[in-house]
C-alpha positions in Angstrom: 31.4 -12.8 84.5 33.6 -15.5 83.1 32.1 -15.2 79.5 32.5 -11.4 79.6 36.1 -11.6 80.7 36.8 -14.1 77.8 35.0 -11.7 75.3 37.1 -8.7 76.6 40.3 -10.8 76.4 39.4 -11.6 72.8 38.9 -8.0 71.9 42.3 -7.1 73.4 43.8 -10.0 71.4 42.6 -8.4 68.2 45.4 -5.8 68.5 49.1 -6.8 67.8 50.8 -7.9 71.0 54.3 -7.2 72.0 56.3 -10.3 72.5 59.6 -10.9 74.1 62.5 -12.9 72.6 61.7 -15.7 75.0 58.1 -15.9 73.7 59.5 -16.3 70.2 61.8 -19.1 71.1 58.9 -20.8 72.8 56.6 -20.3 69.8 59.2 -21.7 67.4 60.6 -24.5 69.5 64.0 -22.8 69.4 63.6 -21.8 65.7 63.4 -25.4 64.7 61.6 -25.1 61.3 62.8 -22.5 58.8 60.2 -21.9 56.0 61.7 -18.9 54.1 64.3 -16.2 53.9 65.0 -12.9 52.1 66.6 -9.5 52.2 64.5 -8.8 55.4 65.5 -11.8 57.4 64.4 -15.3 58.1 60.8 -16.8 58.6 60.2 -19.7 60.9 57.1 -21.8 61.5 55.7 -21.7 65.1 52.7 -22.3 67.2 51.1 -20.4 70.1 50.5 -22.2 73.4 46.8 -22.7 72.3 47.9 -24.5 69.2 47.3 -21.7 66.6 50.1 -21.9 63.9 52.1 -18.7 63.2 54.9 -17.5 61.0 57.7 -15.7 62.9 59.7 -13.3 60.7 63.1 -12.6 62.4 64.5 -9.4 60.9 68.2 -8.7 60.4 69.8 -7.6 63.7 70.7 -4.1 62.7 67.9 -2.0 61.3 68.9 1.1 59.3 66.5 4.0 59.1 64.8 2.7 56.0 64.2 -0.7 57.6 62.9 1.0 60.8 60.4 2.9 58.7 59.3 -0.4 57.1 59.0 -2.1 60.5 56.8 0.9 61.7 54.7 0.8 58.5 54.0 -2.9 58.8 53.0 -2.7 62.5 51.1 0.6 62.1 49.1 -0.7 59.1 48.3 -4.0 60.6 47.0 -2.3 63.8 44.5 -0.5 61.7 43.2 -3.2 59.5 41.3 -6.4 59.8 39.9 -8.1 56.7 39.6 -11.7 55.5 41.8 -10.9 52.5 44.7 -9.3 54.5 47.3 -11.3 56.5 46.8 -10.8 60.2 49.7 -9.6 62.3 49.5 -11.1 65.8 52.3 -9.2 67.2 55.9 -8.1 67.2 59.1 -8.1 69.1 61.4 -5.0 69.3 64.3 -4.8 71.7 68.1 -4.6 71.6 68.7 -8.3 70.5 65.5 -9.2 68.5 63.3 -7.5 66.0 60.5 -9.7 64.7 57.0 -9.9 63.3 54.5 -12.7 64.1 51.8 -13.4 61.5 49.2 -15.9 61.0 50.6 -19.0 59.2 49.3 -19.7 55.7 49.7 -23.2 54.5 50.1 -22.7 50.8 52.7 -20.0 51.0 53.1 -17.2 48.4 51.3 -16.9 45.2 54.5 -16.6 43.2 55.7 -20.0 44.5 52.3 -21.6 43.5 52.3 -19.9 40.0 56.0 -20.3 39.0 57.4 -23.3 40.9 56.9 -25.6 37.9 58.9 -28.3 39.5 56.0 -28.7 42.0 53.3 -28.4 39.4 53.0 -24.7 39.7 49.7 -22.9 38.6 49.0 -25.7 36.2 47.9 -27.9 39.2 45.3 -25.3 40.3 41.9 -25.1 38.6 40.9 -21.9 36.8 38.0 -21.2 39.2 40.6 -21.2 42.1 42.9 -18.8 40.2 39.8 -16.6 39.5 39.0 -16.6 43.2 42.6 -15.6 44.1 42.2 -12.6 41.7 38.8 -11.5 43.2 40.0 -12.0 46.8 43.2 -10.0 46.2 41.0 -7.3 44.6 38.8 -7.2 47.7 41.9 -7.0 50.0 43.2 -3.9 48.1 39.7 -2.3 47.9 39.5 -2.6 51.7 42.9 -0.7 52.0 41.8 2.0 49.6 38.1 2.5 50.3 37.0 0.9 53.6 39.6 1.8 56.2 39.3 5.1 58.3 42.5 6.3 56.5 43.3 5.2 52.9 46.3 2.8 52.9 48.5 2.6 49.7 50.3 -0.7 49.7 53.0 0.2 47.0 54.2 -3.4 46.4 51.3 -5.5 45.1 52.8 -8.5 43.5 52.6 -12.4 43.6 55.3 -12.6 46.3 53.1 -10.5 48.6 49.9 -12.4 48.2 49.8 -15.5 50.6 47.4 -18.5 50.2 45.5 -20.3 53.0 44.9 -24.0 52.9 41.8 -23.5 50.6 43.8 -21.1 48.4 42.0 -18.0 49.9 44.4 -15.1 49.1 45.6 -12.6 51.7 47.6 -9.5 50.9 50.8 -9.3 53.0 54.0 -7.2 53.5 53.0 -3.7 54.4 56.6 -2.5 54.8 56.2 0.1 52.0 52.6 1.0 52.9 51.6 4.6 53.6 48.6 6.0 55.4 47.0 9.1 53.8 44.1 11.4 54.4 41.3 10.7 51.8 41.3 14.4 51.1 44.8 14.3 49.8 44.6 13.1 46.2 48.3 13.1 45.5 51.3 12.2 47.6 54.9 13.5 47.6 57.4 10.7 47.2 60.8 10.5 48.8 62.4 7.9 46.4 61.1 5.2 44.1 59.0 2.5 45.7 57.7 -1.0 44.5 59.2 -3.6 42.4 60.2 -3.2 38.7 57.8 -4.9 36.4 54.9 -4.3 38.8 55.5 -0.7 39.9 53.3 2.0 38.1 55.2 4.5 35.8 54.5 7.4 38.2 56.6 5.7 40.9 59.7 5.8 38.7 59.1 9.2 37.0 58.6 12.7 38.4 54.8 12.4 38.2 52.1 12.8 40.9 51.4 9.6 42.8 48.0 8.4 44.1 46.5 5.1 45.3 46.0 4.2 41.6 49.6 2.9 41.6 48.3 -0.2 43.5 45.7 -0.6 40.7 48.4 -0.8 38.1 50.4 -3.3 40.1 47.2 -5.4 40.6 46.7 -5.5 36.8 50.3 -6.8 36.3 49.6 -9.4 38.9 46.4 -10.5 37.1 48.3 -11.0 33.8 50.7 -13.4 35.6 47.8 -15.3 37.0 46.1 -15.4 33.7 49.3 -16.6 31.9 50.4 -18.9 34.8 53.8 -17.4 34.0 56.0 -14.3 34.6 55.2 -11.4 32.4 58.8 -11.4 31.1 61.0 -14.6 31.1 64.5 -13.6 30.1 66.5 -16.1 28.1 63.6 -18.4 27.8 63.9 -21.0 24.9 60.4 -20.3 23.7 60.3 -17.4 21.2 57.1 -16.0 22.5 58.4 -15.7 26.0 60.8 -13.1 24.7 57.9 -10.7 24.3 56.4 -8.9 27.2 53.3 -10.9 28.0 50.8 -8.1 28.8 51.5 -6.5 25.3 51.3 -9.9 23.7 47.8 -10.4 25.3 46.7 -6.9 24.3 47.6 -7.6 20.6 45.6 -10.9 20.6 42.6 -9.3 22.2 42.7 -6.2 20.0 42.7 -8.4 16.8 40.0 -10.8 18.0 42.3 -13.6 18.7 41.8 -14.1 22.4 41.5 -17.8 21.9 45.3 -17.8 21.4 45.7 -16.5 24.9 43.5 -19.2 26.4 45.1 -21.9 24.4 48.6 -20.8 25.6 47.5 -20.9 29.2 45.5 -24.1 28.9 42.2 -22.4 29.7 39.1 -24.5 28.9 36.4 -23.0 26.7 34.0 -23.1 29.6 36.3 -20.7 31.4 37.0 -18.4 28.4 34.5 -15.7 29.3 35.9 -15.4 32.8 39.4 -15.3 31.4 38.5 -12.6 28.9 37.0 -10.5 31.7 40.1 -10.8 33.8 42.1 -9.7 30.7 40.1 -6.7 30.1 40.1 -5.6 33.7 43.9 -6.0 33.8 44.3 -3.9 30.6 42.2 -1.1 32.3 44.3 -1.4 35.5 47.6 -0.8 33.7 46.6 2.3 31.8 49.6 4.8 31.7 47.4 7.7 33.1 46.4 6.9 36.6 43.0 8.7 36.2 42.1 6.2 33.3 42.5 3.2 35.8 39.3 2.1 37.6 38.8 2.1 41.4 39.3 -1.2 43.2 35.5 -1.2 43.9 34.9 -1.1 40.1 37.5 -3.8 39.6 35.8 -6.1 42.0 32.4 -5.5 40.3 33.8 -6.1 36.8 35.6 -9.3 37.9 32.4 -10.6 39.4 30.3 -9.7 36.3 28.3 -7.1 38.1 29.6 -4.2 36.0 30.0 -4.0 32.2 33.6 -3.6 31.0 34.2 -1.1 28.2 36.5 -2.1 25.4 40.0 -1.4 26.8 42.1 1.2 25.0 45.8 0.5 24.2 47.7 0.8 27.4 51.0 0.8 25.7 50.7 3.7 23.3 53.0 5.8 25.4 56.0 3.4 25.1 56.8 4.5 21.6 57.3 8.2 22.7 59.3 7.0 25.7 61.7 5.1 23.5 62.1 8.2 21.3 63.0 10.2 24.4 65.4 7.7 25.5 67.1 7.5 22.1 67.4 11.3 22.2 69.6 10.9 25.2 67.4 12.2 28.0 68.1 9.3 30.2 64.5 8.2 30.6 63.9 4.7 29.4 61.1 2.1 29.4 63.4 -0.1 31.6 63.1 2.4 34.5 59.6 3.7 33.7 57.8 0.8 35.6 56.3 -0.2 32.3 57.2 -3.8 32.9 59.5 -4.1 29.9 62.4 -4.9 32.4 62.9 -8.4 33.8 61.2 -9.2 37.1 63.3 -8.9 40.3 
């Protein structure tokens, strides 16, 4: 009976547990090691009594209606998902004094820190095979949300800051505060305000257009460009002239004119990795097509990245921008800066 009891206890532990404030203080040693902070609150490193490391996110004391919705989305989504490329939520605390989320701890932190923290070596210190593995693993995580859950889950905020890396750089998609469950029969959703992050958010999230799960595909494409270039897609006030140009469009122009070697040279990608890099580039260009129906499914994205599906020559994903600029100049109030095209600086 002992082994059966242990098995059943393990099954119960698969679901997020409800912790008390006293539990959190015990896990974190009195909040001794702070590892991050943001608009949501503060993250501390901790450890369960059995030695398992955890990250404890203490939310700001007063939650407005929007923050409460994000809290419920995070817990509700995590309770329905379990995948090697999704961050695991161990539990939460919700009482009058403390609101918190307790996650598995990932040693290498967020992808944006790895890619853009040039003081610490940044993406330059990581081999291309590892970066390619991060792209494929992230795609698998999003594929699971879209196609393998009982209910489709739309993340709405795929970006490097929401991809965390384990000790071996295995990626895990995190932060489901904007996620939305939807019935697979519903092909379009009604939005109540813009979601996502400028520079990664699909155009339909910022314009009065129908929204589908393909908005995550667009954001994934933007993430792939930043991994490919080991830089942000737009770097304002950067001394290098080429950095003033939006990186995805710069890459498209090189690929379209048969000069992809300029892309690999700029990113320090070796000739032996050029084929994989070009495959990543073509997939990203299909992902960021303006029309959602032109974007591939995440299953197709995974197959193309792994070389199991042929990739058609991408069509220009930026053709729409000229007409948007014309509309903007006519005084309609619509501009590429708010369209989610990525022409605006990252936030």
